[in-house]
C-alpha positions in Angstrom: -24.5 -28.0 28.3 -27.4 -25.7 29.7 -26.5 -23.2 32.1 -28.9 -21.1 34.5 -27.6 -17.4 35.0 -29.7 -15.8 38.1 -29.6 -12.0 37.7 -30.5 -8.6 39.5 -32.3 -7.3 36.4 -31.8 -7.7 32.9 -30.6 -4.8 30.1 -33.1 -5.8 27.5 -35.6 -2.7 28.2 -33.1 0.3 28.8 -30.9 0.9 32.0 -29.5 -2.0 34.2 -26.9 -2.4 37.1 -23.6 -4.2 36.7 -24.8 -7.4 37.5 -27.6 -7.3 35.0 -25.1 -5.9 32.4 -22.2 -8.6 33.2 -24.8 -11.3 33.2 -26.3 -10.6 29.8 -22.7 -10.7 28.3 -21.6 -13.6 29.9 -25.1 -15.5 28.8 -24.2 -14.1 25.0 -20.7 -15.3 25.2 -21.8 -18.7 26.2 -24.4 -19.2 23.8 -22.0 -18.0 21.0 -19.8 -21.0 21.8 -23.0 -23.4 21.7 -24.3 -23.6 25.0 -28.0 -23.5 26.1 -28.5 -20.4 28.3 -31.4 -19.5 30.7 -31.3 -16.2 32.6 -33.5 -15.9 35.5 -33.8 -12.2 36.4 -35.5 -10.3 38.8 -37.5 -7.1 37.9 -40.0 -5.4 40.5 -41.1 -2.7 37.7 -41.8 -4.9 34.4 -43.3 -7.9 35.9 -43.3 -11.5 35.0 -42.9 -13.1 31.7 -40.7 -15.2 29.5 -38.8 -13.9 26.1 -35.9 -14.7 23.7 -33.0 -12.2 23.7 -31.3 -13.8 20.4 -29.8 -17.3 21.5 -30.6 -16.4 25.1 -33.9 -17.5 27.1 -34.8 -15.0 29.6 -37.3 -15.8 32.6 -38.4 -12.7 34.1 -40.0 -12.9 37.6 -41.4 -10.3 40.0 -40.7 -10.8 43.7 -43.8 -11.4 45.8 -44.7 -8.8 48.3 -47.6 -10.6 50.5 -45.0 -12.1 53.4 -42.9 -9.0 53.0 -46.1 -6.6 53.8 -47.0 -9.0 56.5 -43.8 -8.4 58.0 -43.6 -5.0 57.3 -46.6 -4.5 59.6 -45.2 -6.5 62.3 -42.0 -4.7 62.2 -43.6 -1.3 62.1 -45.3 -2.0 65.5 -42.2 -3.1 67.2 -40.4 -0.4 69.7 -37.2 -0.7 67.9 -35.2 2.4 66.3 -35.8 2.9 62.6 -32.5 2.0 61.4 -32.9 -1.4 63.0 -36.4 -1.7 61.5 -34.8 -0.8 57.9 -32.3 -3.6 58.3 -34.8 -6.3 59.3 -37.0 -5.4 56.5 -34.1 -5.7 54.1 -33.1 -9.1 55.5 -37.0 -10.3 55.2 -37.3 -9.0 51.5 -33.9 -10.8 50.7 -34.9 -14.1 52.3 -38.4 -13.9 50.5 -36.9 -13.5 47.3 -34.2 -16.3 47.9 -36.9 -18.9 48.6 -39.0 -17.6 45.5 -35.5 -18.1 43.2 -35.2 -21.6 44.9 -38.7 -22.8 43.9 -38.5 -21.3 40.4 -35.0 -22.6 39.6 -35.9 -26.4 41.0 -38.7 -26.5 38.3 -36.7 -24.9 35.6 -34.0 -27.8 36.5 -36.5 -30.6 36.3 -38.4 -29.3 33.0 -35.9 -27.6 31.1 -32.7 -29.9 32.0 -30.7 -27.0 33.4 -27.2 -28.8 34.4 -25.3 -25.9 36.3 -26.6 -22.5 38.1 -24.5 -19.3 38.7 -25.8 -16.9 41.3 -24.7 -13.3 42.4 -23.6 -13.2 45.7 -25.2 -9.8 46.3 -28.2 -10.3 48.7 -27.7 -14.2 48.8 -30.3 -15.2 46.1 -28.6 -18.7 46.3 -29.3 -19.1 50.2 -31.9 -21.6 50.0 -30.8 -23.4 46.9 -27.4 -24.4 48.0 -28.8 -26.2 51.0 -29.8 -29.0 48.7 -28.6 -28.3 45.2 -29.9 -30.6 42.5 -27.2 -29.3 40.1 -23.9 -27.6 40.9 -24.2 -24.0 42.1 -21.8 -21.5 41.5 -21.7 -18.0 43.1 -20.0 -15.1 41.5 -18.6 -12.1 43.7 -20.0 -9.0 42.7 -20.5 -6.6 45.5 -19.5 -8.3 48.9 -21.8 -6.9 51.6 -19.0 -6.5 54.2 -16.7 -4.8 52.0 -19.2 -2.3 51.0 -20.0 -1.4 54.6 -16.2 -1.5 55.3 -15.8 1.1 52.5 -18.5 3.2 53.7 -16.9 3.1 57.3 -20.4 2.5 58.7 -20.4 2.2 62.6 -21.0 -1.4 64.1 -24.6 -0.1 65.1 -25.4 0.3 61.4 -24.2 -2.7 59.9 -26.4 -5.4 59.0 -24.6 -8.4 60.5 -27.6 -11.0 59.5 -27.1 -10.1 55.8 -23.3 -10.9 56.1 -24.0 -14.2 58.1 -26.6 -15.3 55.1 -24.3 -14.2 52.5 -21.3 -16.1 54.4 -23.5 -19.2 54.4 -24.6 -18.9 50.9 -21.0 -18.9 49.8 -19.5 -21.5 51.9 -22.1 -24.2 50.5 -21.6 -23.6 46.9 -19.7 -25.7 44.8 -17.6 -23.3 43.5 -17.1 -19.3 44.2 -15.9 -17.2 41.4 -14.4 -14.0 41.4 -13.7 -11.3 38.9 -11.1 -9.6 40.5 -8.4 -11.4 42.6 -8.1 -8.7 45.4 -11.5 -8.8 46.0 -11.8 -12.8 45.7 -9.0 -13.2 48.1 -10.6 -11.0 50.7 -13.9 -12.8 50.5 -12.2 -16.1 50.5 -10.4 -15.1 53.9 -13.5 -13.4 55.5 -15.7 -16.4 54.9 -13.3 -19.2 55.1 -13.6 -20.4 51.6 -10.9 -23.0 50.7 -8.5 -22.6 47.9 -10.0 -25.6 45.8 -13.5 -23.8 45.7 -12.4 -20.6 44.4 -11.5 -19.4 41.1 -11.1 -16.1 39.5 -12.2 -15.4 35.6 -12.6 -11.7 34.6 -15.7 -10.5 33.1 -15.8 -10.9 29.4 -16.6 -7.9 27.5 -17.3 -6.6 23.9 -19.4 -3.5 22.5 -20.9 -4.2 19.1 -20.6 -1.1 16.6 -17.5 0.1 18.0 -14.7 0.9 15.4 -11.8 -1.8 15.8 -9.3 1.0 15.3 -8.6 3.6 18.1 -9.9 6.9 16.7 -8.4 10.3 17.0 -9.9 12.6 19.3 -10.1 16.3 19.8 -10.4 17.3 23.5 -13.9 18.3 24.3 -13.2 19.1 27.9 -16.0 17.0 28.9 -15.5 14.8 32.1 -18.0 12.3 33.0 -19.1 9.9 36.1 -21.2 7.0 35.2 -23.6 5.1 37.4 -26.1 5.7 40.3 -25.8 8.8 42.1 -25.0 7.7 45.6 -22.5 7.7 48.3 -20.7 4.2 47.3 -20.1 5.5 43.6 -18.4 8.8 45.4 -20.7 11.2 43.7 -19.8 13.6 46.8 -16.2 13.3 45.9 -16.6 14.5 42.3 -18.8 17.3 43.4 -16.1 18.5 45.7 -13.5 18.0 43.0 -15.2 19.7 40.2 -14.4 23.4 41.7 -10.7 22.6 42.0 -10.6 21.0 38.3 -12.2 24.4 37.2 -9.6 26.5 38.7 -7.2 24.7 36.6 -9.1 24.0 33.5 -11.7 26.7 33.1 -13.0 25.2 29.9 -14.1 21.7 31.6 -17.6 20.5 31.6 -19.2 17.7 33.5 -21.9 15.3 33.1 -23.3 13.0 35.6 -24.7 9.7 33.9 -27.1 7.8 36.1 -30.4 7.3 38.0 -30.7 9.3 41.5 -29.5 7.5 44.7 -30.8 7.9 48.2 -29.4 8.4 51.6 -29.3 5.1 53.4 -32.1 6.1 56.0 -33.6 9.1 55.5 -34.4 7.9 51.6 -33.7 11.6 50.5 -32.5 11.9 47.1 -28.9 12.0 46.9 -28.8 14.1 43.7 -30.4 16.9 45.3 -27.6 16.8 47.9 -25.1 16.9 45.0 -26.8 19.7 43.3 -26.9 21.7 46.5 -22.9 21.4 46.9 -22.6 22.4 43.5 -24.7 25.5 43.8 -23.2 26.5 46.9 -19.7 26.2 45.3 -21.1 28.4 42.2 -20.4 26.0 39.7 -23.8 24.3 39.0 -24.1 25.7 35.5 -21.2 23.6 34.4 -22.8 20.5 35.5 -25.4 18.3 33.5 -27.6 15.6 35.2 -28.8 13.2 32.4 -30.8 10.8 34.9 -31.5 7.4 34.0 -30.7 6.5 30.3 -30.7 3.3 28.5 -27.9 1.2 28.6 -27.1 1.2 24.9 -26.6 4.8 25.1 -23.8 4.8 27.5 -21.0 4.0 25.4 -21.6 6.9 23.2 -22.0 9.1 26.2 -18.7 7.8 27.1 -17.3 8.2 23.8 -17.9 12.2 24.1 -15.9 12.6 27.1 -12.3 13.2 27.4 -12.0 11.8 30.8 -14.3 9.3 32.9 -14.1 9.7 36.9 -14.8 6.6 39.1 -14.1 7.7 42.9 -16.1 4.8 44.3 -15.5 3.8 47.7 -16.2 0.3 46.5 -15.8 -1.5 43.3 -15.3 -5.2 42.2 -14.6 -5.2 38.4 -16.4 -2.1 37.1 -18.4 -2.5 33.9 -18.0 1.3 33.5 -14.2 0.9 33.4 -14.5 -1.3 30.6 -17.0 0.5 28.7 -14.7 3.6 28.7 -11.6 1.6 27.7 -13.5 0.0 24.9 -14.6 3.4 23.5 -11.1 4.9 24.1 -12.0 7.3 27.0 -9.1 8.1 29.6 -9.9 7.3 33.1 -9.3 8.6 36.5 -10.5 5.7 39.3 -9.9 5.4 43.0 -7.4 2.5 44.0 -10.0 0.1 45.8 -11.2 -3.4 45.1 -10.4 -4.7 41.7 -10.1 -1.3 40.1 -6.0 -1.6 39.9 -6.3 -5.0 38.1 -8.8 -3.8 35.7 -6.6 -0.8 35.1 -3.3 -2.9 34.8 -1.9 -1.5 37.7 -2.5 2.2 36.7 -1.3 1.9 33.0 -4.9 2.0 31.7 -5.9 5.0 33.8 -4.8 7.0 36.7 -5.2 5.6 40.3 -6.1 8.1 43.4 -6.7 7.5 46.7 -10.5 7.0 48.0 -12.1 10.1 49.6 -9.6 12.4 48.0 -11.1 15.2 46.3 -8.0 17.0 45.8 -6.0 13.9 44.1 -9.2 13.1 42.1 -9.1 16.9 40.9 -5.2 16.7 40.1 -5.3 13.6 38.1 -8.7 14.8 36.0 -6.9 18.2 35.3 -3.7 16.5 34.3 -5.3 14.1 31.7 -7.4 17.2 30.6 -4.1 19.3 29.7 -1.7 16.6 29.0 -2.7 15.1 25.6 0.5 12.8 25.4 -0.4 11.2 28.6 -4.2 11.1 27.8 -3.5 9.4 24.6 -1.2 6.7 26.0 -3.7 5.7 28.7 -6.6 5.5 25.8 -4.4 3.4 23.8 -3.3 0.9 26.5 -7.0 0.6 27.7 -8.3 0.0 24.2 -5.8 -2.8 23.6 -6.1 -4.2 26.9 -9.8 -4.7 27.1 -9.8 -6.6 23.7 -7.3 -9.1 24.5 -7.7 -9.7 28.4 -11.5 -9.5 28.3 -11.7 -11.4 25.0 -15.5 -12.9 25.0 -14.6 -16.2 23.3 -11.9 -17.1 25.5 -13.4 -16.3 28.5 -16.7 -18.0 27.4 -14.6 -21.1 26.9 -12.7 -20.9 30.3 -16.0 -20.4 32.1 -17.7 -23.3 30.2 -14.6 -25.6 31.0 -15.2 -24.6 34.7 -18.9 -25.4 34.6 -18.2 -28.6 32.4 -15.8 -29.9 35.3 -18.2 -29.3 38.1 -21.1 -31.1 36.1 -18.8 -34.3 35.7 -17.7 -34.1 39.3 -21.6 -34.3 40.5 -22.2 -37.1 38.2 -19.3 -39.1 39.5 -20.4 -38.6 42.9 -24.0 -40.2 42.0 
């Protein structure tokens, strides 16, 4: 079987987001059990090209900008408010990219014999392909647009309803919608009216190479980290408000933000600057380090140095950062949103706290920093869980079985 995987980015040249990281892991898992895999990865910075990542073939493309620039000039001249112009630009860019992916994929299906294609739902890259799919089209749920806007509590006039309509149209036309967390998948199915026979739930496969297969003992370092883009969705502002409260109870604690700067939605101001200012006002900036963007291969090592990972996100589906922390044996505090409770086994592999609550976040972090027995219990449960539930070969086999069924059904209909 030859599988095509569409991705936003690919982590071969440093950092990558959650979708790119999850796609690469799945690609190698499928290749490890004998399937051909081609990844179609968008990258605005590196540019177009083709290369081999071990057994995986990667086709990298750069979204064209000619039509987008023309639309940008037209939209700039319209007498409408800037937030609405920004939403229209986002929509135009997403549709242009979906059209380019459609053309590229149809060529790859003809020339290379791709038999099934999986897309992420984020920014609906499958929008045109699913209208006349030459092979079965699967859409995997990563970051549903309406759920993120709900968690950000955006008022109606700031919501991008057009993008939600496009997301819905793509999902409803797919041969199968795959969720990685059942709570999120069921919410999407209810919102977009997706029947149960076109919905499946398969968690991310996960493995880190070079990590000891025995949970190492660890002396407390007092280090608390947050991993991911420094932005509102990831709750960096909640961590900033929790840090002074943690230091009141654990004066030896140190903090590290690992990730690239995010930006305010419309002003485009650097969100890291906002966090730095808040920490300086609180008088705790000397206890906080910002690493900036780091190669993805370095993240597990940075996590392994920490006592606690904080994940105070307003929305998460099936967080790669949580899986990484569990794999290296770092205790976790995360908000009880999206799929976090499923990833953390209902709170056995990490402490769950309410979203937008810096006091609860600080209390949980201080507890893990000071209670060695509880921290070790959480570390051990997460260490064992991620190696069984997210086993690479088992989930690759399950995914391949689902794909194979779709291919057989398509052939029988011809």
